[in-house]
MIVEXGU-394912 format. One record per residue (C-alpha): x, y, z. Coordinates in nm, 3 decimals, always signed. Layout:
% MIVEXGU-394912
X,Y,Z;
...
% end
This chain:
% MIVEXGU-394912
+15.770,+6.112,+17.621;
+15.904,+6.405,+17.373;
+16.147,+6.301,+17.095;
+16.348,+6.539,+16.856;
+16.162,+6.683,+16.582;
+16.127,+6.562,+16.248;
+16.222,+6.839,+15.960;
+16.222,+6.800,+15.586;
+16.395,+7.100,+15.407;
+16.208,+7.007,+15.071;
+16.334,+6.930,+14.734;
+16.589,+7.060,+14.543;
+16.513,+7.363,+14.346;
+16.633,+7.585,+14.073;
+16.578,+7.958,+13.983;
+16.710,+8.214,+13.766;
+16.979,+8.458,+13.908;
+16.804,+8.758,+14.107;
+16.477,+8.571,+14.147;
+16.351,+8.479,+14.506;
+16.233,+8.130,+14.646;
+15.959,+8.074,+14.884;
+16.058,+7.741,+15.085;
+15.672,+7.622,+15.091;
+15.772,+7.232,+15.065;
+15.974,+7.257,+15.436;
+15.769,+7.082,+15.677;
+15.845,+7.009,+16.056;
+15.682,+6.778,+16.332;
+15.768,+6.847,+16.664;
+15.985,+7.189,+16.632;
+15.943,+7.481,+16.824;
+16.212,+7.660,+16.690;
+16.392,+7.722,+16.317;
+16.711,+7.849,+16.177;
+16.771,+7.869,+15.829;
+17.147,+7.930,+15.713;
+17.312,+7.928,+15.328;
+17.628,+7.766,+15.272;
+17.825,+7.850,+14.952;
+17.551,+8.147,+14.913;
+17.541,+8.527,+14.896;
+17.188,+8.575,+14.924;
+16.962,+8.632,+15.226;
+16.633,+8.494,+15.388;
+16.391,+8.752,+15.491;
+16.302,+8.545,+15.806;
+16.536,+8.298,+15.872;
+16.374,+8.211,+16.229;
+16.046,+8.113,+16.015;
+15.945,+7.786,+15.883;
+15.887,+7.853,+15.546;
+16.106,+8.182,+15.469;
+16.190,+8.312,+15.138;
+16.539,+8.310,+14.985;
+16.660,+8.590,+14.777;
+16.930,+8.479,+14.568;
+17.216,+8.706,+14.480;
+17.414,+8.794,+14.155;
+17.716,+8.564,+14.295;
+17.519,+8.293,+14.368;
+17.559,+7.949,+14.167;
+17.466,+7.633,+14.371;
+17.348,+7.722,+14.705;
+17.308,+7.492,+14.996;
+17.004,+7.603,+15.203;
+16.990,+7.456,+15.534;
+16.732,+7.437,+15.835;
+16.788,+7.360,+16.212;
+16.451,+7.249,+16.372;
+16.475,+7.208,+16.770;
+16.287,+7.153,+17.062;
+16.314,+7.121,+17.431;
+16.534,+6.746,+17.352;
+16.749,+6.938,+17.112;
+16.727,+6.992,+16.701;
+16.807,+6.840,+16.368;
+16.893,+6.951,+16.039;
+16.781,+6.930,+15.671;
+16.877,+7.097,+15.367;
+16.810,+7.134,+14.992;
+17.026,+7.256,+14.689;
+16.927,+7.563,+14.525;
+17.067,+7.602,+14.149;
+17.095,+7.947,+14.064;
+17.065,+7.943,+13.670;
+17.179,+8.224,+13.451;
+17.154,+8.427,+13.141;
+17.399,+8.636,+12.977;
+17.379,+8.839,+12.673;
+17.581,+9.145,+12.516;
+17.520,+9.392,+12.225;
+17.793,+9.439,+12.009;
+17.921,+9.736,+11.942;
+17.811,+9.844,+12.294;
+17.820,+10.254,+12.200;
+17.866,+10.266,+11.806;
+17.838,+10.560,+11.670;
+17.755,+10.637,+11.315;
+17.679,+10.911,+11.023;
+17.323,+11.005,+10.985;
+17.175,+10.777,+10.683;
+17.450,+10.506,+10.738;
+17.344,+10.118,+10.821;
+17.473,+9.980,+11.157;
+17.458,+9.639,+11.270;
+17.391,+9.557,+11.614;
+17.422,+9.163,+11.728;
+17.331,+9.017,+12.083;
+17.512,+8.723,+12.222;
+17.394,+8.390,+12.341;
+17.179,+8.121,+12.230;
+16.841,+8.150,+12.288;
+16.527,+8.376,+12.186;
+16.518,+8.763,+12.147;
+16.317,+9.026,+12.180;
+16.438,+9.403,+12.069;
+16.263,+9.744,+12.156;
+16.238,+9.775,+11.784;
+16.019,+9.431,+11.795;
+16.273,+9.252,+11.596;
+16.316,+8.878,+11.711;
+16.617,+8.790,+11.551;
+16.982,+8.785,+11.737;
+17.116,+9.076,+11.496;
+16.926,+9.375,+11.363;
+17.038,+9.654,+11.111;
+16.923,+9.986,+11.206;
+16.957,+10.301,+10.966;
+17.140,+10.566,+11.158;
+16.837,+10.861,+11.176;
+16.878,+10.980,+11.530;
+17.066,+10.898,+11.823;
+16.878,+10.651,+12.019;
+16.878,+10.347,+12.273;
+16.869,+10.002,+12.161;
+16.777,+9.729,+12.419;
+16.728,+9.347,+12.390;
+16.565,+9.107,+12.650;
+16.743,+8.771,+12.583;
+16.555,+8.421,+12.705;
+16.813,+8.179,+12.777;
+16.725,+7.793,+12.718;
+16.696,+7.738,+13.113;
+16.418,+8.009,+13.073;
+16.623,+8.270,+13.242;
+16.609,+8.650,+13.089;
+16.918,+8.901,+13.054;
+16.895,+9.239,+12.906;
+17.159,+9.453,+12.727;
+17.165,+9.803,+12.608;
+17.348,+9.990,+12.318;
+17.350,+10.356,+12.238;
+17.369,+10.503,+11.888;
+17.522,+10.812,+11.889;
+17.435,+10.962,+11.541;
+17.655,+11.239,+11.360;
+17.515,+11.497,+11.095;
+17.703,+11.449,+10.792;
+17.860,+11.779,+10.687;
+17.802,+11.988,+10.408;
+18.057,+12.148,+10.149;
+17.975,+12.352,+9.821;
+18.219,+12.361,+9.504;
+17.999,+12.599,+9.368;
+17.816,+12.669,+9.075;
+17.909,+12.527,+8.738;
+18.171,+12.736,+8.566;
+18.305,+12.853,+8.208;
+18.666,+12.977,+8.164;
+18.886,+13.020,+7.888;
+19.158,+12.754,+7.835;
+19.452,+12.766,+8.040;
+19.293,+12.960,+8.321;
+19.296,+12.861,+8.713;
+18.943,+12.689,+8.771;
+18.802,+12.816,+9.098;
+18.796,+12.484,+9.303;
+18.723,+12.563,+9.694;
+18.543,+12.434,+9.966;
+18.540,+12.518,+10.316;
+18.811,+12.435,+10.543;
+18.836,+12.248,+10.909;
+18.776,+11.889,+10.747;
+19.029,+11.648,+10.875;
+19.051,+11.518,+10.476;
+18.968,+11.597,+10.135;
+18.960,+11.373,+9.850;
+18.962,+11.543,+9.506;
+18.940,+11.336,+9.193;
+19.280,+11.498,+9.052;
+19.461,+11.309,+9.342;
+19.536,+11.664,+9.499;
+19.692,+11.676,+9.846;
+19.436,+11.510,+10.106;
+19.474,+11.806,+10.351;
+19.414,+12.101,+10.131;
+19.082,+12.232,+10.086;
+19.149,+12.410,+9.729;
+19.278,+12.256,+9.431;
+19.474,+12.475,+9.164;
+19.390,+12.342,+8.776;
+19.442,+12.481,+8.459;
+19.189,+12.231,+8.225;
+19.231,+12.303,+7.871;
+18.942,+12.081,+7.769;
+18.577,+12.036,+7.936;
+18.635,+11.883,+8.301;
+18.409,+11.754,+8.588;
+18.605,+11.804,+8.922;
+18.467,+11.630,+9.233;
+18.587,+11.619,+9.646;
+18.512,+11.423,+9.929;
+18.521,+11.581,+10.257;
+18.580,+11.392,+10.586;
+18.508,+11.552,+10.912;
+18.650,+11.439,+11.265;
+18.377,+11.231,+11.309;
+18.458,+11.031,+11.022;
+18.129,+11.141,+10.815;
+18.181,+11.282,+10.440;
+18.035,+11.535,+10.248;
+18.075,+11.524,+9.864;
+18.012,+11.803,+9.557;
+18.143,+11.811,+9.190;
+18.160,+12.082,+8.960;
+18.176,+12.075,+8.568;
+18.420,+12.328,+8.431;
+18.350,+12.405,+8.063;
+18.645,+12.581,+7.846;
+18.526,+12.864,+7.643;
+18.589,+12.849,+7.280;
+18.846,+13.069,+7.163;
+18.652,+13.131,+6.849;
+18.717,+13.111,+6.484;
+18.810,+13.332,+6.193;
+18.875,+13.287,+5.843;
+18.917,+13.622,+5.616;
+18.850,+13.422,+5.287;
+19.031,+13.302,+4.988;
+19.323,+13.498,+4.827;
+19.195,+13.733,+4.551;
+19.310,+13.950,+4.225;
+19.172,+14.262,+4.127;
+19.280,+14.549,+3.860;
+19.432,+14.855,+4.045;
+19.171,+15.125,+4.131;
+18.891,+14.857,+4.156;
+18.762,+14.742,+4.502;
+18.664,+14.381,+4.658;
+18.415,+14.304,+4.890;
+18.543,+14.086,+5.214;
+18.319,+13.894,+5.384;
+18.519,+13.723,+5.693;
+18.339,+13.431,+5.885;
+18.379,+13.440,+6.272;
+18.261,+13.221,+6.534;
+18.210,+13.325,+6.911;
+18.383,+13.672,+6.827;
+18.227,+13.994,+6.954;
+18.425,+14.268,+6.773;
+18.638,+14.276,+6.431;
+18.925,+14.510,+6.288;
+19.070,+14.526,+5.938;
+19.422,+14.589,+5.875;
+19.617,+14.629,+5.544;
+19.987,+14.547,+5.492;
+20.233,+14.660,+5.221;
+19.919,+14.858,+5.101;
+19.767,+15.204,+5.043;
+19.400,+15.131,+5.054;
+19.135,+15.168,+5.264;
+18.793,+15.010,+5.394;
+18.478,+15.114,+5.392;
+18.398,+14.963,+5.740;
+18.741,+14.826,+5.923;
+18.534,+14.723,+6.266;
+18.282,+14.543,+6.067;
+18.350,+14.126,+5.958;
+18.207,+14.237,+5.596;
+18.391,+14.541,+5.433;
+18.493,+14.662,+5.117;
+18.866,+14.700,+5.043;
+18.957,+14.968,+4.775;
+19.275,+14.958,+4.604;
+19.540,+15.256,+4.570;
+19.746,+15.333,+4.243;
+20.040,+15.222,+4.508;
+19.917,+14.877,+4.568;
+20.066,+14.559,+4.417;
+20.068,+14.216,+4.637;
+19.843,+14.317,+4.945;
+19.802,+14.162,+5.303;
+19.492,+14.214,+5.427;
+19.468,+14.110,+5.813;
+19.145,+14.040,+6.012;
+19.162,+14.065,+6.390;
+18.880,+13.932,+6.593;
+18.826,+13.957,+6.958;
+18.609,+13.716,+7.183;
+18.593,+13.663,+7.586;
+18.949,+13.435,+7.564;
+19.124,+13.686,+7.355;
+19.197,+13.769,+6.973;
+19.258,+13.556,+6.707;
+19.388,+13.651,+6.330;
+19.369,+13.580,+5.972;
+19.458,+13.726,+5.667;
+19.427,+13.701,+5.267;
+19.648,+13.811,+5.015;
+19.513,+14.014,+4.748;
+19.733,+14.094,+4.422;
+19.649,+14.425,+4.265;
+19.721,+14.393,+3.863;
+19.823,+14.707,+3.695;
+19.803,+14.771,+3.302;
+20.069,+15.006,+3.150;
+20.017,+15.159,+2.829;
+20.286,+15.270,+2.541;
+20.300,+15.609,+2.386;
% end
């Protein structure tokens, strides 16, 4: 006498999402045909008519019922097992960052478990120096033993370059040459000048250091500075006031600094100089001289300056 088959689908199982399960525990006595079906699942069997097929899970699977119908000439019976699909998930933030060359970027993988980055790091967050554009990957293992991967591509922008030029020396009140290349989004001058201008008109009267930081349209910056030194206008001293007798002469020794040439002049007098183009010269008085102004002009890179002294010419009158 033939009877219905005896079938056992096996014990409940758990796998990771994307994995497959060989249903090796399924047994059947007296069955000549098998038919496996899935309930609440989206995966598939490699051969659903086999006694021990392989089920390939789908990413949308969660808890799947795998049911087998075993039959013979007398009829059929069913049994089933529950297959739990465990999942792991991680995501790197930021996903697609960009950075300026040389800056630091923190990449963080979500989830609670263990991590292995393609850099060799095993922490949830890594700090990378933006040297060149590259891909960063992490393999995450959750507490359930399942793995997940995430990727972030770091785009690195080269830093711009600007040049304020060499340090400069100018005369007091002259305009300093402060100019860098155009085409940047912002210019931050240490003088507080307009942030959109690539030039800065300044008229310093003391030694000044000027600096600018330019920001390009990627947000990357470049800085440069320039020292502007104020050239001295020079100093000049004609000497002390003096007194001589008529027809006498006097040696004049003016003292000047940062001056390249000199010129002596006489006012209210009729005498003359031995060398009016020299700081040191002799003045020869005249009979007509009385109170004479002797003026010297010194010429330098930033113009001319003057100084003078008063020469009193005494006269002696004889009564006949």
